[in-house]
C-alpha positions as CSV (number, residue, x, y, z in Angstrom):
1,M,0.1,0.0,0.0
2,N,1.8,3.3,-1.1
3,K,1.2,6.7,0.8
4,K,-2.1,7.6,-1.9
5,D,-3.8,4.9,-0.7
6,A,-3.5,5.0,2.9
7,A,-4.5,9.0,2.6
8,K,-7.4,7.4,0.6
9,I,-8.7,5.1,3.3
10,I,-8.2,7.5,6.3
11,R,-10.0,10.2,4.2
12,E,-13.1,7.7,4.0
13,K,-12.7,6.0,7.4
14,N,-13.0,9.9,9.0
15,L,-16.1,10.6,7.0
16,E,-17.3,7.2,8.1
17,H,-16.7,8.6,11.4
18,Q,-18.3,12.0,11.0
19,L,-21.6,10.3,9.7
20,R,-21.9,8.0,13.0
21,T,-21.5,11.1,15.1
22,L,-24.1,13.0,13.2
23,D,-26.6,9.7,13.5
24,A,-25.4,9.0,17.6
25,N,-26.1,13.0,18.0
26,K,-29.8,12.6,17.0
27,N,-30.1,10.5,20.1
28,R,-28.2,13.0,22.9
29,A,-29.4,15.1,25.3
30,Q,-28.6,18.9,24.7
31,A,-30.4,19.7,27.9
32,V,-32.1,18.4,31.4
33,S,-34.5,20.2,32.9
34,I,-36.0,19.3,36.3
35,G,-38.7,20.4,37.8
36,M,-41.9,19.7,40.4
37,S,-44.9,18.1,38.4
38,G,-47.5,18.1,41.5
39,S,-48.5,15.8,44.7
40,G,-44.7,15.4,45.2
41,T,-43.5,14.1,42.3
42,T,-40.6,15.4,40.5
43,E,-40.3,15.3,36.7
44,I,-37.0,15.3,34.9
45,T,-36.8,16.1,30.7
46,M,-34.2,15.5,28.6
47,R,-34.6,18.2,25.4
48,G,-33.0,16.5,21.8
49,E,-31.0,18.4,19.3
50,D,-34.4,18.9,17.2
51,G,-36.3,19.8,19.8
52,T,-37.8,16.4,20.9
53,F,-38.3,15.9,24.3
54,L,-37.6,12.9,26.7
55,W,-39.4,13.3,30.3
56,N,-40.3,10.5,33.0
57,I,-41.6,11.4,36.3
58,Y,-40.3,10.7,39.5
59,Q,-41.1,9.8,43.0
60,P,-39.3,10.7,45.9
61,A,-37.9,8.0,46.7
62,Q,-36.7,7.2,43.2
63,V,-35.0,10.8,43.1
64,I,-33.1,10.0,46.2
65,E,-31.6,7.1,44.4
66,F,-31.3,9.0,41.4
67,I,-29.0,11.3,43.6
68,H,-26.7,8.6,45.4
69,Q,-26.1,6.7,41.9
70,L,-24.8,9.9,40.0
71,A,-22.5,10.8,43.1
72,A,-21.4,7.1,42.9
73,S,-21.0,7.9,39.4
74,I,-18.2,10.6,40.4
75,G,-16.9,8.6,43.2
76,C,-18.9,10.3,46.6
77,H,-20.6,9.2,48.9
78,I,-23.6,11.7,50.1
79,H,-25.8,12.3,53.3
80,I,-28.8,13.2,52.5
81,Q,-31.6,15.0,55.0
82,P,-34.8,17.0,55.0
83,R,-34.7,20.5,55.1
84,N,-36.5,21.8,57.8
85,D,-37.4,25.7,56.8
86,F,-40.0,27.5,55.7
87,A,-40.3,26.3,51.8
88,S,-40.1,22.4,53.1
89,W,-44.2,21.0,52.6
90,R,-42.9,17.3,53.2
91,D,-43.3,15.6,56.6
92,W,-40.4,12.8,55.9
93,K,-41.0,10.0,58.9
94,E,-40.5,6.3,58.2
95,P,-43.5,4.1,57.7
96,T,-44.7,2.0,60.4
97,E,-44.8,-2.1,60.0
98,E,-48.8,-1.7,59.6
99,E,-48.0,0.8,56.5
100,K,-45.5,-1.3,55.0
101,I,-48.0,-4.4,54.7
102,G,-50.3,-1.7,52.8
103,L,-47.1,-0.3,50.2
104,N,-46.5,-4.0,49.1
105,G,-42.5,-3.3,49.2
106,F,-43.6,0.3,47.3
107,P,-42.0,3.3,48.5
108,P,-44.2,5.6,50.0
109,F,-45.7,8.6,48.7
110,A,-44.6,12.0,50.1
111,I,-46.5,12.7,53.3
112,Q,-47.1,16.6,53.2
113,K,-47.8,18.5,56.4
114,I,-50.9,19.2,57.8
115,N,-54.2,20.6,56.4
116,S,-53.0,18.5,53.0
117,E,-56.6,17.5,52.9
118,K,-57.8,20.7,52.8
119,I,-55.6,21.4,49.6
120,G,-57.9,22.7,46.2
121,L,-61.1,22.8,48.0
122,S,-63.1,25.9,48.5
123,P,-64.2,26.8,52.0
124,K,-67.7,25.6,51.3
125,E,-66.3,22.1,50.4
126,E,-64.5,22.4,53.7
127,K,-67.2,22.8,55.8
128,V,-69.6,20.4,54.4
129,Q,-66.1,18.0,54.6
130,G,-66.1,18.3,58.0
131,L,-62.8,19.4,57.5
132,D,-62.9,23.0,59.0
133,A,-61.7,23.1,62.8
134,R,-64.2,26.4,63.2
135,V,-67.3,24.1,61.9
136,N,-69.9,23.7,65.1
137,T,-71.9,20.8,65.4
138,T,-75.0,22.2,64.6
139,E,-73.6,23.2,60.9
140,K,-72.8,19.3,60.9
141,E,-76.2,18.3,61.7
142,N,-77.4,20.6,58.7
143,V,-75.5,18.3,56.3
144,A,-78.0,16.3,54.2
145,T,-77.1,12.2,54.9
146,K,-79.4,11.0,52.9
147,K,-81.0,12.4,49.4
148,T,-84.0,11.1,47.2
149,V,-82.4,10.0,43.1
150,N,-84.5,9.2,40.7
151,K,-87.6,8.2,43.1
152,R,-84.9,6.0,45.3
153,T,-83.4,6.4,48.5
154,A,-79.9,6.1,49.1
155,E,-78.7,4.4,51.9
């Protein structure tokens, strides 16, 4: 093989490599975004070269595992502890044995602080459901417990 033939082979190989690189970039994320997706879950989104998106939603236990895996990939061990400040809205507690049975091996959802059952309810709905601490017994007695629908009585 002479120098001319070797140079031609090298140019062909370089062209093949450039084409493979361009194809590989189609599947490479250009940006990663992390944010809340509601109800204590986290959404991780990756934007591709052509503007397409990949995303997934994770529970708190999965996010913590992800953080540990990222740290381990660079040779680090990290200590994670819950925040306890004005912006914290979760109560992190160890599930009881009874709760663990109900979870059937799955991680628990984030437990929201006191009054989380009121989220999304109007003040009127809170009173009807007996969730308002200021509701007195007279108001509770006036709540309908029996209703006729299509000439049938609900029991």
